N, C-alpha and C positions, 0 to 999 in steps of 0.2 A: 281226376275230381277226387276229392275229399270227402269222407263225411265225420260230423260225431255221433254217433248214439249211445243207448244205453242199454245196459242189462244186465236187468235184479240190481238196480242201484247204485251200478258204475255206471260211469263214463268211458269210451274210448275212440281218439281217434284212428280213424284207416283210410288208407288207399284203397285200387282195386291190385291185388295180387297178395296183399299182406296177412302175414301168419300172425297170430293172436292168440293168450291164454286168457283165458275169462272165464267166470265162475259157471259150476257144472251146467248143463244143457238139457238133460236125460237121452233118451237113446235113440232120436233120428240122426238121420245123418245131414242133410240140406233143412238149414233153419232160414227164417224169416226175418229180420227183425224190423218192426215199424216204427220204433222209438227214435225215431232221427230227430238231430237235435237242430243240426246246423250241413248242409251243403253248400263246399267250394267249388265252384268249376269257370276255370280261367278266367277268375276274376271277378266273377259273380255269386255272390253271398247269397243264401236263402239261412234263413232264422227262424225259425217255429215258433209259436206262443201255443201252446208249448212243444210239440213238433212239427215237421214238417209234411205238408197233407201231399196224399198219394208220392210220399217217400219212403222207398225199403233200402237193406241191406241185406244182400242174400252170403248165407254162410258154408260155406262145407267142413265137416267136423272131420278133422283128422285123426287123434285120439284123444283119449278122456286119460287123466294123470290123477293124484294124489300128490297132495305138498309135502315136505319135510316136515316132519313128528314134531309137535311141539309137547313138553312137557307140563301139567299143571300140578303144582302141589299145593297143598293146603295146611295149613294146621290153627292151633290154639294154643300158644305157652300155658302149661303147668295144667292142662286139663286131658292129658293123653289121648288127642284128636289129631293124626295124622290122614288126609286121601291122598293117592298120587294115581292120576291119570292122563292117559295122553289125547291128543286129538291131531285129525291128518284132514285137512282142508282138500275138499276133489274140486277138480276144472278138467275145463274142454280145451283141446286146444285146437283152433277155426281158421281155416283160410278162406279172405273175402273175396268173391267169388265177380259179383256188381253190384254197385250202386246204382239203384235208379230214382231218377231225381221224379 
C-alpha cells in the first residue's frame, strides 16, 4: 500500500516502513496525518478531492535535525550597507508506521 500525503504544503510518497525527512512537526512522538491525497493498494487507486475521506498516515518521529547552514549576504554598493546572517531550517525524520484507508 502506498500513499501520497501533504505536510506543511509539501507532498511526500510513502510505503509502510519508509523513513522520510519532513518539515519540523513539533515535540510529539506519534503523528497522524489526515491530508492524504492518494492511496494505491494492489492496483486500486483512490484519489481525493482534495483529500481521501477516512484515510490517514501514522508516523513515528525518530529525531529532529537542522539542515546545512546557508549564508545570506546583503549589500548596497557605494552606500556602506552590508548585512550577513545565516539560516538553518529544522526538519523531522519520521518512520511510516501504518497507512489506514
